[in-house]
C-alpha positions as CSV (number, residue, x, y, z in Angstrom):
1,X,24.3,78.3,-86.3
2,X,23.7,77.8,-82.6
3,X,24.4,80.5,-80.0
4,X,25.8,79.5,-76.7
5,X,25.6,82.8,-74.8
6,X,23.4,83.6,-71.8
7,X,23.2,82.4,-68.3
8,X,24.9,79.2,-67.2
9,X,22.8,76.6,-65.4
10,X,23.9,75.7,-61.9
11,X,24.6,72.2,-61.0
12,X,22.0,72.3,-58.2
13,X,24.5,72.8,-55.4
14,X,23.8,75.7,-53.1
15,X,26.6,78.0,-52.0
16,X,27.8,77.4,-48.4
17,X,29.0,80.1,-46.0
18,X,32.7,79.8,-45.1
19,X,33.8,78.7,-41.7
20,X,35.3,82.1,-41.0
21,X,32.0,83.8,-41.7
22,X,30.1,81.4,-39.5
23,X,32.7,81.7,-36.7
24,X,32.4,85.5,-36.7
25,X,28.8,85.3,-35.4
26,X,29.5,82.8,-32.7
27,X,30.2,85.4,-30.0
28,X,27.0,87.3,-30.8
29,X,24.9,84.2,-30.7
30,X,26.4,83.2,-27.4
31,X,25.6,86.6,-26.0
32,X,22.0,86.4,-27.2
33,X,21.7,83.0,-25.5
34,X,23.1,84.5,-22.3
35,X,20.7,87.3,-22.5
36,X,17.8,84.8,-23.0
37,X,19.0,82.9,-19.9
38,X,19.1,86.1,-17.8
39,X,15.6,87.1,-19.0
40,X,13.5,83.9,-19.0
41,X,10.2,85.8,-19.2
42,X,11.1,87.5,-22.6
43,X,10.4,85.7,-25.8
44,X,12.9,85.6,-28.6
45,X,12.3,88.5,-30.8
46,X,13.1,92.1,-31.6
47,X,12.9,93.4,-28.0
48,X,15.3,90.7,-26.7
49,X,17.8,91.4,-29.5
50,X,17.6,95.1,-28.8
51,X,18.4,94.3,-25.1
52,X,21.3,92.1,-26.1
53,X,22.6,94.8,-28.5
54,X,22.9,97.3,-25.6
55,X,25.2,95.1,-23.6
56,X,27.2,93.5,-26.4
57,X,30.9,94.4,-26.7
58,X,32.8,93.3,-29.8
59,X,35.8,91.3,-29.1
60,X,38.9,93.2,-30.1
61,X,41.2,90.2,-29.9
62,X,40.5,89.3,-33.5
63,X,42.3,92.5,-34.6
64,X,46.1,92.1,-34.9
65,X,48.1,94.0,-32.3
66,X,51.9,94.6,-32.5
67,X,53.8,94.3,-29.2
68,X,57.4,95.5,-28.9
69,X,59.1,95.2,-25.6
70,X,62.6,95.7,-24.3
71,X,64.1,95.7,-20.9
72,X,63.2,99.4,-20.5
73,X,60.0,99.9,-22.5
74,X,56.9,98.0,-23.6
75,X,54.9,99.4,-26.5
76,X,51.6,98.1,-27.9
77,X,50.4,99.4,-31.3
78,X,46.7,99.0,-32.0
79,X,45.2,99.3,-35.5
80,X,43.4,102.6,-36.4
81,X,39.7,102.6,-35.5
82,X,37.2,104.2,-37.7
83,X,35.6,107.2,-36.0
84,X,33.3,109.4,-38.2
85,X,33.2,112.3,-35.8
86,X,37.0,112.9,-36.0
87,X,37.0,113.1,-39.8
88,X,37.0,116.6,-41.1
89,X,34.7,117.4,-43.9
90,X,36.3,118.3,-47.2
91,X,35.0,121.4,-49.0
92,X,32.8,120.3,-52.0
93,X,34.6,120.3,-55.3
94,X,33.5,122.9,-57.8
95,X,31.9,121.0,-60.6
96,X,30.7,123.9,-62.6
97,X,32.6,124.4,-65.9
98,X,33.2,127.6,-67.7
99,X,30.5,128.2,-70.3
100,X,31.6,127.9,-73.9
101,X,31.1,131.0,-76.1
102,X,28.3,130.2,-78.5
103,X,28.0,133.5,-80.4
104,X,30.7,134.6,-82.8
105,X,32.6,137.7,-82.4
106,X,31.6,140.5,-84.9
107,X,34.2,141.1,-87.6
108,X,35.5,144.6,-87.8
109,X,34.5,146.0,-91.2
110,X,37.3,148.5,-91.6
111,X,38.2,152.1,-90.8
112,X,35.1,153.9,-89.3
113,X,32.9,151.0,-90.2
114,X,33.1,151.6,-94.0
């Protein structure tokens, strides 16, 4: 009897990143190039990336916005942003359980213990 379980062998092809994933980093890479151009004396490395991080603003145009406009009003609804400081902390749940009674109750023997 032959067992066929276990790991499957890959066909040799490596996984490729999707186009959306690669496009997401384009703005950051362009910003890093711009920072390098503005600071020609700095070598590419940790210090340059930290400098670029300070001035980088994420593009909010990728998030969907809803615009409703009439002749009188114009309303724009933005998606909720995650802000940790606004969240209220929940009280921790009581995880202790009531202890089970391990000893048995003494049986009453009768009238006056006889």
